[in-house]
N, C-alpha and C positions, 0 to 999 in steps of 0.2 A: 194567387195561385202558387199549386206547389209545382215545384222543379224537379227533376230528376236529372242529376248530370252525371255523363259518362266520358270516358278517355280513349281514345282509340290512337293507336301505335303507325297508324299508316290510312294517308287518305282515304285510297280504296276501300277501307271498310265501309264507307258508308258510299250509297249510289249517288250518283252523280245529280237526277234529276232534283231530288229533295234539297241537296246543297245549294245548286244553282239556283234554286226558287228563293233563298234567302239575298243570293248576292244582289241583284239589281241589275240595270243593264249596262252601268259606266263604269264597272270596275274588272276589267278583263283578269286583272292580277288576284282576284280573291276567287274565280271560278274555278270549280273542281279541276276544269282540264288543265288549268295553268300550275296550281298547286301538284296534282297527281305525274305532270311532267317532269317537274323537279325531283321529284321522289324514284321514280319509274327509272329515270336515267342516271341516277346516283350521284345528282347534284346536292340533295339534300338527304341525308342518310345519316346514321350515328358513326359511321367511318371518316364522315367530311365534317364530323362536329355538330349536325342538327340531328336530333332525335325528334320524330314528330312526335306530338302529345295533344293532339286537337281535342277540344271539348265540344260535345253536344249535348244541348238541353231540351228535354223532352216534357210534354204534358199530355197524360192521356194517349200515351203511346206515339204521339204525334212529333215531330222534328221541330222546334218552334225556332230556335236558336243555334249557331253556331260561332266558334271561335278559333283560328289558326293557332296553334303555340306549339313550341319547340323547348326541349331542353338543349342547352349550347355548353357547348367544351370551349369556345373561345368568343372574340366578339368580334370576327371578319363578318364582313358581308352585311352589315346593320346601319351603318352611316349615322348614328347619335354614338358617340364616342365613349366608352365606359372604361379603357384601359387604365386611366389611373383611378380609378376607382378599385378596380381589381387588383393593382399594383399595393393600394394601400393596404387593403383588406388581408392581402398575403403576407403583406411586409409583418402586420402585427397577429401573424400567427394562425388567420381565417383560411378558410377553402372558399374562394367566389365562385369557381365552375364546379359543377353544373349550375348554371342560373335559367331561371324561365324567361322565355320571350314570347311575345305575340306580336308578329310584324310578318311582311312579304319578305321571304329570303331575298337575299341581294337588290332589294328594289325598295329605295328611299322613297316610297310613293304614298302621299296623304289619301285617307279613305276611312270606311268604316274598317271597324276592328270585330266588333261583334255584330254577325249578320241575323237578323231579326226577321221573324214573320209578321203579318198584321195582327195576330191573333197573341202576341207574346205582349207582357207586361214587362217593360224595359228595366224598371227598377227591379222587379223580382229577378229577373234575368241577370242582372248586374251583380245583385248580392249574390246568387247562388255559384255564379263564376270567381268572384273576390273571394269566397270561402276556399275555391279550391286553389285560386294561384297565389293569394296573401297569406301562406302558411310558414312555418318554420322547416320546411322540408328541403328547401333550396335557401342560399344565401340572398336572391333577389328574384325578383320579376318584374319585366320591363315590356312596355305596351308602347309601340312607337307609330307616331305620325298618324295617328288617331285623328277623325274629324271632330271640330270645336265642340259640338254639342255631344258628341260621345265623351269629349274629356270630363266636360261639364257635368254629366249624367254620374260618371264614375267617383268626380269627387264628391258628388251628394252622398253616394252610398258608401264610400271610402273614403274619407277626408285626408286620413292619414298619408295618403298617396303623394308623392313628391312628384311637383310638375317642372317639367323642363322645356326651355323653348329655344327655337332654330328658327333660320330663315330660308327659304326656297324662293326661286324666281319663277311666275307663270307668265304668260301671255292671256290676255283675255279680249275676246272680240266685244268692242263697244259700239257695233253697228259701223264698222269699217266699210261693209258692203265689198270692197276687192281690195288686193294689196295695194294698189292709187290710193284706196280710199283711208288704207291703214298710214302709209306714208304722210298723207295730206295732214293727218291729225298731229305729226310731228313739226318741231322747228326747221326749218329751214336747213340750216347745218347739219343736222343728223338726216333729215331728208336726202340731201345730195351724199352724203357717206355712206348711206346704204345702197343708193344706186350705183356709188363708184364700187362698194365692193361686189356688188351682184355681177356689174359690168367685167370686172377683174377675173372674175372666174370664167366668163364666156371668151374672154381676150388670150386666156391660156388654152383654148381650144377643148374645153370641159363642157360636156353637154348634159342635164340632169335630165331624169327618167323617175317616176313614181308608179310603184308596182301594187296593185292591193290584192290581198287573199290570193286565189287559185292563179292567180298571173305568177306570181313568185315560182319560177320553176327552179327543178335540181340545180342548174347552173348557178341563177341568180341566188339560191340558198347557201350555194357550196362557196362561191366567190365572197359573199358577207360572211361567213364565219371565217374565212381565212382573213378578212380586214380585221373582225373582231378579235382573233386573236394576235394579230399585230398590237392592238392597242394595249395589249396586257405584257406582250413580250418586249415592247420598249420602255417597260417599268422594269422587266425583270420578273416578272409574276407569270404565273399560270392562270388562263381563264377560268373564274368560277362554273361557268356553265358548260356542257361537251355540246358537240352539233348535234348529236338525238335529241337534246332538250329541245332546238329550235325545229328540228324536223319533225317532233313531235307536235309544237304548236301548230306547225302549219297543217298538219295531218287533222287534228282536233279542233281547231277553233282558226282557222284559215279568214274567218270575217274580220278578228280582229287586229288583223297585219296590215301594216303599210311599210314597204322597202323602197326608200331614196336611193338610188344608183347615181352616181356619177361616171359619166363614158370618156375615153379619151380615145379616138379615133375609131368609135363604134366597140371599144373595149371597157367592160366596168372596171373603175381603178379605185372606187370608193363607194360604201354603203352605210346605210342608217337604218337599223330597226325600229319602227315604232310600233305600239299598241294602240287600238283606240275603243273606246266605248262609244256609246249615245251620244255624248256631250262635249266629251274631252277626249285630245289626244295626248298620248304619251310615249315621249322621246328617249328611249333606254340606250340602244349599243350602238356604237360606231368605230369604224377604223377606215383607213385608208391605205395604200399601197405606195402613194406618191405625196411629195410636199408640195403643196401648191397654195398661193397667196388666197385666203377667204374661204378656200373651201369648206373649212368645217362650218363656217356662220351658214353658207348657203345650203350646205346639206343636213345639218340639224337644226337650223331655226327657220331661214327666210321658206323653205322648202315646206316646213310644217305650218308655218302660218299661211300660206297659200291654201294648202289642203285644209284646214281648217273652215277658211272664209268660202272656198268652193262647195265644202260639204255640210255646212252649217255647225259645225263643231266650235263651240263658245270658248273653249278653255284649250290651252297646250301648255302641258306640264314637260318640259325638256329633260329634268334630271335635276340632281342636287349640284349644288355650287356655282361658282361663277359670275363673279360681277361684271364680266364682258356682256352679259346678257342683259343687264339694266338698260345700257345706251341703244340695246335693240328691241326694245320695247317690253320686256320681259319685268312686271313689276314684283317688288320683295313681298312674300306673303308669310307670315308667323306662323310657324306650326307649333305643335306641343305636344310631347309626350308625358306618361307617366313611369313612376319605378316606385315599387315596394322593395326596401331594405329591411331584412328580418332583424339583425341587431340593433339595438334600441339606440347605442352610441355611434355607431357608424351610419344610422338613418339621419341623426342629427346632424353630422360632418357633412353627407352630402345634400342633405338639404339645406344647410349654410350656403355651399358650394352653389347649388343651383340658384339662389336668389340672388346673391352677388352675381353669378352669369348672365341673370334676366335682365338686369340693368345695362350691361353692355349690349345684350342682344336687341333689346328696345332703341338704345341708341343708334345702334346700326341700322336699324329698321329706318327711323325716321330719318337719318341720314340718307341711305339709300334711296328712298322716295324722292328726295331733291335732285338725284341725278337721272330719273327719267329724263326720256327725250322729247316727250309730249309738250305741245304747249299749255300754258300754266291749268286751263281747267281740268284736262286728263292727269295731270299730276297729282291731283287732291282726291286722293284714294283711300 
């Protein structure tokens, strides 16, 4: 198959329907509406260090594949940390930035990174994309949090890519039925502790509510954003995403939104905003105006698990990091990213680092599996 690859500097240069036809139903972060909201509201622009360079693959005039891509002037908002690589290269007299990046901005969510039609030949498409991404025009190109099968295919067509491993924590339904069934699969100790945590939230007068889609009104969205800003302000940072971004999501893709609210005396005091696909709930944005015991666990974890069990979603991805998720039923999942480093000697140094790091990651993953709260058969994942 002959592939023609073109580059666009804004997602709006391609209509939403043909782009979304490539995405599938379980990946809201890759939808045209989500990526366009980032660009249209100023979160992803050259001024913020994110210059869109999306790639489109055509066959006989039809769009058969697409891949989000950015030229980055920094490494913020990525969650696969390469600051040390940048520092080493610049100390040696090189220029690390701008670099190439394929990822969902500000969102460490695993999933496909190359969006393919049924007619596309994956190997041909990847070869054509590699010719665009793995060249010497930039110091490097990074493909973050791709599906395992896609990583394997990339390594087949471009084996020089450096593989880097990481661990996230995800919940998966194993036929629990409901939340009590989920708890029943745990050891007695952890079952009692989770019940105590949930009871403690109610003892403080907090009442939980879940609002989906169009039921998220202006007041609820405004309160959520106030909480979201607090999370960043507590660290002395500005939030990555503006209020207009979330407003746009509610307008353009309300079916993908779930808002969890904690209310005290009828007034909201904490919020967590999730996105959902056909099989997966993705927890991403959280904040609270009050300090309350166990409120974060209830708002960000237990409410999401309940929602999944009530609506037939089989996975819950609550976001990156956080070993405290282990004892609450979120199992460690190994994720892989790929990296092209243009300079041969720098490439070898980074490859050595990633190989050594991988040993630590694998050991950590094995150790994390032993800390899951399920009775023995559930731990053998």
